[in-house]
C-alpha positions in Angstrom: 32.3 29.6 19.0 30.7 30.5 15.7 30.8 29.1 12.1 30.0 30.8 8.9 27.3 29.3 6.7 28.4 28.5 3.3 25.2 29.5 1.6 24.2 32.7 3.5 27.6 33.7 4.5 26.5 34.8 8.1 28.4 33.7 11.1 26.2 31.9 13.4 26.5 29.8 16.6 27.5 26.1 16.4 24.0 25.2 17.5 22.5 26.4 14.2 24.3 23.6 12.3 23.3 20.0 12.0 25.8 17.2 12.6 27.5 15.8 9.7 30.3 13.3 10.6 31.9 13.4 7.1 33.0 17.1 7.6 36.2 17.8 9.4 34.5 20.0 12.1 31.6 17.6 12.5 29.0 20.1 11.2 27.0 20.7 8.0 28.1 23.4 5.7 24.7 25.1 5.7 23.0 26.4 8.8 19.6 24.8 9.6 17.6 27.6 7.9 19.5 27.5 4.7 19.4 23.7 4.6 15.7 23.7 5.1 15.2 26.1 2.1 17.7 24.2 0.0 15.8 20.9 0.7 12.5 22.6 -0.2 14.0 24.0 -3.5 15.1 20.6 -4.5 11.7 19.0 -4.0 9.9 18.6 -7.4 6.1 19.4 -7.5 4.5 18.8 -10.8 2.0 21.2 -12.4 -1.4 19.7 -11.8 -3.1 22.2 -13.9 -4.8 20.9 -17.2 -5.4 17.5 -18.5 -3.4 14.4 -19.5 -4.3 11.3 -21.4 -3.9 7.9 -19.5 -1.7 5.5 -21.5 -3.8 2.5 -20.2 -7.5 3.5 -20.8 -6.7 6.4 -23.4 -9.1 8.7 -21.5 -8.2 12.4 -21.0 -8.4 13.1 -17.3 -7.4 16.1 -15.0 -3.8 15.9 -13.9 -4.8 15.5 -10.3 -6.0 11.9 -11.4 -2.3 10.9 -11.8 0.3 9.9 -9.1 3.6 11.8 -9.0 6.6 10.3 -10.8 9.9 12.5 -10.5 11.5 10.3 -13.3 8.9 11.5 -16.1 9.3 14.8 -17.9 6.0 16.2 -16.6 6.3 14.7 -13.2 3.4 12.4 -13.4 2.8 8.7 -14.0 1.5 7.6 -17.4 -1.4 5.7 -16.1 -4.3 7.4 -14.1 -4.8 6.4 -10.5 -7.7 3.9 -11.2 -5.7 2.2 -13.9 -2.5 2.1 -11.8 -4.5 0.5 -8.9 -6.1 -2.1 -11.2 -2.8 -3.0 -12.7 -1.2 -3.4 -9.1 -4.2 -5.5 -8.1 -3.8 -7.8 -11.3 0.0 -8.2 -10.5 -0.7 -8.9 -6.8 -3.3 -11.8 -7.7 -0.7 -13.2 -10.0 2.2 -13.1 -7.8 0.7 -14.0 -4.6 -2.0 -16.4 -5.6 -1.1 -17.5 -9.2 -4.5 -16.4 -10.5 -5.6 -13.8 -13.2 -8.1 -11.2 -12.5 -10.5 -13.0 -14.7 -10.2 -16.1 -12.5 -10.9 -13.8 -9.4 -13.9 -12.5 -11.1 -15.2 -15.9 -12.0 -14.8 -17.0 -8.4 -16.6 -13.8 -7.2 -19.6 -14.4 -9.6 -19.8 -18.3 -8.6 -20.0 -17.1 -5.0 -22.6 -14.4 -5.8 -20.2 -11.7 -4.3 -20.7 -13.5 -0.9 -18.0 -14.8 1.5 -17.6 -18.6 1.1 -18.0 -19.1 5.0 -20.5 -16.8 6.4 -22.2 -15.8 3.1 -22.2 -12.0 3.9 -22.1 -9.7 0.9 -19.0 -7.8 0.2 -21.1 -4.6 0.2 -22.0 -5.2 3.9 -18.2 -5.2 4.9 -15.9 -2.4 5.5 -13.6 -3.9 2.8 -14.4 -3.2 -1.0 -13.5 -6.8 -2.0 -13.4 -10.3 -0.8 -9.8 -11.7 0.2 -8.4 -14.6 -1.7 -8.3 -17.6 0.7 -5.3 -20.1 0.0 -3.9 -23.0 1.7 -0.5 -22.1 3.3 1.1 -25.4 2.5 -0.1 -26.2 -1.0 -0.6 -22.6 -2.1 -3.9 -23.7 -3.7 -6.7 -21.1 -3.8 -9.7 -22.3 -1.9 -12.1 -19.4 -2.3 -13.0 -15.8 -1.5 -13.6 -14.7 2.1 -14.5 -11.6 4.0 -12.0 -10.2 6.3 -13.4 -11.6 9.4 -13.5 -15.1 8.2 -10.3 -14.8 6.5 -8.6 -13.5 9.7 -10.4 -16.1 11.8 -8.9 -19.1 9.7 -5.6 -17.5 10.1 -5.9 -17.1 13.8 -6.8 -20.7 14.0 -3.7 -21.5 11.7 -5.8 -23.3 9.1 -6.0 -26.2 11.6 -9.1 -28.3 11.3 -8.2 -29.8 14.8 -8.3 -26.2 16.4 -11.4 -25.4 14.6 -13.1 -28.6 15.6 -12.0 -28.1 19.1 -13.6 -24.5 19.0 -16.8 -25.9 17.6 -16.9 -28.6 20.4 -16.3 -25.8 22.9 -19.1 -23.7 21.6 -21.5 -26.6 21.4 -20.7 -28.0 24.8 -20.1 -24.8 26.7 -16.9 -26.2 28.0 -13.4 -26.7 26.6 -12.8 -30.1 24.9 -9.6 -31.4 26.5 
């Protein structure tokens, strides 16, 4: 049994058509090849040649420094990637921890760029910045931690009792029961 593709007008076997339950015969109008070409033609690719001015930092940068945005006329976001990332970080700090970027910077400076627990430098770690540590019950920010210390507290469920039990275990060489 064959079916004629609505796009290329060639009669092809039914195995060349994708399933589409909304059609009366249960198959797509276009064959798989035509459907693939059609989908590729609909993808919008902005022109990355040339320069564009960032609306945030007002700096002229190469267009490759901007994320795609199919809603904009030129197909690129108004802010450059660094400005966009910085804005996203500021929003994340405000939304999740209720602090501003300036407050984060103040904590970072007061801790001299080191983890509040192990005192390792952020430059020594794989991560580029320290994590904001907060109490999960009160949502109060306690300080900035490296990934290892932040994950460690999380694994111990922020429980002083569990951490004290772990300290006793390490000190005694046996599990404290």
